[in-house]
C-alpha positions as CSV (number, residue, x, y, z in Angstrom):
1,M,87.1,28.9,-17.8
2,P,86.1,31.8,-15.5
3,S,83.7,30.7,-12.8
4,L,81.9,31.6,-9.8
5,Q,80.0,30.1,-6.9
6,V,76.4,31.2,-5.0
7,D,76.1,29.3,-1.8
8,H,72.5,29.5,-1.3
9,V,71.5,26.7,1.5
10,K,68.0,27.4,1.7
11,D,66.8,26.6,-1.8
12,I,69.6,25.6,-4.3
13,K,67.1,24.3,-6.7
14,G,64.9,27.2,-6.8
15,L,67.9,29.3,-7.6
16,A,69.4,26.7,-10.3
17,C,65.8,26.9,-11.8
18,Y,65.2,30.6,-11.7
19,L,68.7,31.6,-13.2
20,E,68.0,29.0,-16.1
21,K,64.5,30.5,-17.1
22,K,66.2,33.6,-16.9
23,L,69.1,32.5,-19.5
24,Q,66.6,31.0,-21.4
25,T,64.4,34.3,-22.1
26,S,67.8,36.0,-22.5
27,V,68.3,35.4,-26.6
28,Q,70.6,38.4,-26.8
29,S,72.7,38.3,-24.0
30,P,76.4,38.7,-25.0
31,F,77.5,35.6,-22.9
32,R,76.4,31.9,-21.9
33,M,76.8,30.3,-18.9
34,R,75.9,26.7,-17.7
35,I,75.4,25.8,-14.3
36,S,76.0,22.9,-12.5
37,Q,74.6,21.8,-9.1
38,G,76.3,20.9,-6.2
39,E,75.6,20.0,-2.5
40,D,75.6,23.4,-0.8
41,C,76.3,25.7,-4.0
42,L,76.0,26.6,-7.5
43,T,78.9,26.6,-9.7
44,I,78.4,29.2,-12.8
45,L,80.7,28.2,-15.4
46,F,81.0,31.3,-17.8
47,D,81.9,31.1,-21.9
48,G,85.5,30.1,-22.3
49,C,85.7,33.5,-24.4
50,A,85.2,35.4,-21.4
51,R,88.8,36.2,-20.1
52,K,89.0,37.4,-16.2
53,K,88.5,40.7,-15.9
54,G,88.1,41.7,-19.4
55,R,84.8,43.2,-21.2
56,K,82.9,40.4,-21.6
57,Y,83.5,38.7,-18.2
58,L,82.8,42.5,-16.7
59,K,79.6,42.4,-18.8
60,T,78.7,39.0,-17.3
61,I,79.4,39.8,-13.7
62,N,76.7,42.9,-14.6
63,R,74.3,40.7,-15.9
64,L,74.6,38.1,-13.7
65,S,74.1,40.6,-10.5
66,D,70.8,42.3,-12.2
67,M,69.6,38.5,-12.5
68,L,70.4,37.8,-8.3
69,A,69.1,41.3,-7.4
70,D,65.8,40.4,-9.0
71,Y,65.6,37.1,-7.5
72,I,66.5,38.6,-4.0
73,L,63.4,40.8,-4.3
74,K,61.3,37.9,-5.2
75,S,62.3,35.3,-2.5
76,Y,63.6,37.5,0.0
77,E,62.2,40.9,0.5
78,K,59.3,40.2,2.4
79,N,61.2,38.5,4.4
80,I,63.2,40.9,5.2
81,L,60.4,43.7,5.5
82,G,58.9,41.0,8.0
83,K,62.0,41.2,10.5
84,I,62.5,44.5,10.1
85,I,58.9,45.1,11.2
86,S,59.3,42.8,14.0
87,R,62.7,44.4,14.9
88,I,61.3,48.0,15.0
89,C,57.8,47.4,16.1
90,S,59.0,44.9,18.8
91,G,56.7,46.3,21.6
92,F,53.7,46.5,19.4
93,P,51.0,43.6,19.3
94,K,51.3,40.8,16.7
95,K,47.7,42.4,15.1
96,D,49.2,45.9,14.8
97,Q,52.4,44.3,13.4
98,D,50.1,42.5,11.1
99,E,48.7,45.4,10.0
100,I,51.9,47.2,9.6
101,Y,53.2,44.6,7.2
102,R,49.9,45.1,5.2
103,I,50.4,48.5,4.8
104,A,54.1,48.1,4.1
105,C,53.3,45.4,1.2
106,S,50.8,47.7,0.1
107,R,53.2,50.8,-0.3
108,L,55.9,48.4,-1.8
109,Y,53.6,46.1,-3.9
110,T,50.8,48.2,-5.1
111,Q,51.1,51.8,-5.6
112,S,49.6,53.2,-8.6
113,G,51.1,54.9,-11.7
114,S,54.6,54.4,-12.9
115,S,56.0,55.6,-9.4
116,L,56.0,51.7,-8.2
117,G,57.9,50.5,-11.0
118,D,60.3,53.3,-10.4
119,L,60.8,52.5,-6.8
120,I,61.1,48.7,-7.6
121,D,63.7,49.3,-9.9
122,Y,65.6,51.6,-7.3
123,R,65.9,48.7,-5.0
124,R,67.0,46.4,-7.5
125,Q,69.6,48.6,-8.8
126,L,70.7,49.2,-5.1
127,I,71.3,45.6,-4.6
128,S,72.8,44.7,-8.1
129,D,75.3,47.3,-8.0
130,K,76.3,45.7,-4.5
131,I,76.7,42.3,-6.2
132,S,78.4,43.4,-9.3
133,E,81.0,45.2,-6.9
134,Y,81.5,42.3,-4.7
135,L,81.8,39.6,-7.7
136,K,84.9,41.3,-9.5
137,S,86.7,40.8,-6.6
138,S,85.7,37.2,-5.3
139,D,84.9,34.3,-7.1
140,K,82.2,33.0,-4.2
141,L,78.9,34.7,-3.2
142,I,77.2,33.7,0.3
143,L,73.8,34.6,-0.6
144,E,72.5,34.7,2.9
145,G,75.9,36.5,4.2
146,F,75.5,39.0,1.5
147,I,72.0,39.8,2.2
148,T,72.3,40.2,6.2
149,F,75.9,42.2,6.1
150,R,76.4,44.2,2.7
151,L,73.0,45.5,1.6
152,G,72.9,48.0,4.6
153,E,71.7,50.7,2.1
154,Y,68.7,48.6,0.7
155,V,68.0,47.3,4.2
156,R,67.7,51.3,5.1
157,N,65.5,51.8,2.2
158,L,62.8,49.5,3.7
159,E,63.0,50.6,7.0
160,I,62.1,54.0,5.8
161,E,59.2,52.3,4.3
162,V,58.4,50.6,7.8
163,E,58.6,53.7,9.1
164,K,56.5,55.9,6.9
165,S,53.8,52.5,7.3
166,I,53.9,52.9,11.1
167,R,52.8,56.8,10.5
168,Q,50.2,55.5,8.4
169,F,49.3,53.3,10.6
170,F,48.4,55.7,13.6
171,I,46.8,58.0,11.0
172,E,44.7,55.0,10.1
173,R,43.8,54.3,13.3
174,Q,43.1,57.8,14.7
175,Y,40.6,58.0,11.8
176,E,38.9,54.8,13.1
177,E,38.9,56.3,16.6
178,Y,37.3,59.4,14.9
179,I,34.9,57.4,13.0
180,N,33.5,55.5,15.9
181,L,33.0,58.8,17.8
182,L,31.1,60.5,15.3
183,T,29.0,57.2,14.7
184,A,28.3,56.9,18.4
185,F,26.9,61.0,18.4
186,V,24.9,60.3,15.7
187,R,22.9,57.2,17.5
188,M,22.7,59.4,20.4
189,Q,21.2,62.3,18.8
190,V,17.3,62.9,18.0
191,P,17.1,63.2,14.1
192,R,16.2,66.9,13.7
193,V,15.5,66.8,9.7
194,P,14.6,63.0,9.0
195,E,15.6,63.1,5.1
196,L,18.4,65.8,3.4
197,H,19.6,66.7,0.3
198,V,23.2,67.5,-0.5
199,F,23.6,69.0,-3.8
200,V,27.5,69.3,-4.7
201,Q,28.4,72.2,-6.6
202,S,30.9,72.8,-9.2
203,N,32.6,75.4,-7.0
204,G,33.0,72.8,-4.2
205,S,30.2,74.3,-2.1
206,Y,27.3,72.1,-1.0
207,K,23.5,73.1,-1.2
208,V,21.5,71.5,1.5
209,E,17.8,70.9,1.7
210,G,15.3,69.1,3.5
211,T,12.3,67.6,1.6
212,R,8.8,69.6,1.1
213,H,7.3,68.3,4.7
214,F,11.1,68.3,6.7
215,E,12.6,71.3,6.1
216,I,15.8,72.7,7.9
217,P,15.0,74.0,11.7
218,E,15.4,77.9,11.6
219,D,17.8,77.6,14.5
220,I,19.9,75.4,12.6
221,I,20.2,77.8,9.5
222,E,21.0,80.3,11.8
223,N,23.7,78.8,14.0
224,F,25.3,77.9,10.8
225,G,24.7,81.0,9.2
226,I,23.1,79.9,6.2
227,H,21.2,82.3,4.2
228,A,17.3,80.4,4.3
229,G,16.7,81.3,0.3
230,N,20.2,79.9,-0.6
231,P,21.1,77.5,1.9
232,V,24.6,76.8,0.9
233,I,27.7,75.5,3.0
234,E,31.1,76.4,1.9
235,D,33.4,74.4,4.6
236,D,33.9,71.0,4.8
237,D,34.5,71.4,8.2
238,F,31.0,73.5,8.7
239,M,29.6,70.5,6.4
240,I,30.1,67.7,8.5
241,G,29.1,69.5,11.8
242,F,25.9,70.5,9.9
243,L,25.5,67.0,9.0
244,L,25.9,66.1,13.0
245,T,23.6,68.6,14.0
246,C,21.0,67.7,11.5
247,A,21.2,63.9,12.5
248,P,19.1,63.0,9.4
249,V,18.3,59.4,9.0
250,R,18.5,59.7,5.3
251,I,21.0,61.5,3.0
252,F,20.6,61.8,-0.6
253,I,23.9,63.4,-2.3
254,H,23.0,64.5,-5.6
255,N,26.0,64.9,-8.4
256,A,28.2,62.4,-6.1
257,S,31.0,61.9,-8.3
258,C,32.0,66.0,-8.4
259,F,32.5,65.3,-4.5
260,R,36.2,67.3,-4.3
261,N,37.1,65.7,-0.6
262,K,36.5,62.0,-1.0
263,E,37.7,61.7,2.7
264,L,34.6,63.6,3.7
265,L,32.5,61.7,1.3
266,N,33.6,58.5,2.6
267,T,33.2,59.7,6.3
268,I,29.9,60.8,5.6
269,R,29.0,57.7,4.0
270,I,30.4,55.5,7.3
271,V,28.7,57.6,9.9
272,F,25.5,58.2,8.4
273,S,24.5,54.4,6.7
274,E,21.7,55.4,5.1
275,C,23.7,57.1,2.5
276,V,22.5,57.5,-0.8
277,L,24.8,58.4,-3.8
278,L,23.2,59.9,-6.7
279,S,25.3,60.9,-10.1
280,E,23.2,63.8,-12.1
């Protein structure tokens, strides 16, 4: 009867339990395995009908490889990710490394849409193919050593995600510094328009109006080239500059759900704490 040994020193019982549960759910599987637990490895005994190198045996190897790949993703991936970040970001403060780890986990496990499943399936397939290739010529798999020395392409895939996470980290940090500068600037300004109403137009432009008793000063109208009878701002950059100049105590944004530039909307909400969103 063909057999394989899987060495998993860290948590043999956990691996055995995981594989047994996977087998219980594989009611349509063309093979059966019995798992016996030793002191330092698991011995996997294949169905007696599975001849070494035969079709059923190879199918069994492929199925086992899928299961082990899934186990590696669930039990090892985050630890591998942490080690990659520690190596690549060795000069970063611990706080920054933790933030990069958070971003990387968000990219790897919480992306919206079908792309998340595709990315996980891609990593799983990379691992499974390597395990299957190895087990077709070897009867013993030292799991942790295999992860360290034979999953280079998979590890490189994680390294690419870490590199992207580092870039995102610096972008977010720059944005945070930008927000802090804008907030400090607004706090130093004397409000020129106590209350300002911003009407989001269907074409993406913004109509701006003061209240009846607090109209927009003429010098601001002139400096921003706004028509007094139809005060509309077309450009997003002009919009943030206009708001900083007016330094309103309170902003009412009408038709907020129509705001195309969500980042600009978020910036306004953070910089101007008294910001009321109205969906009309």
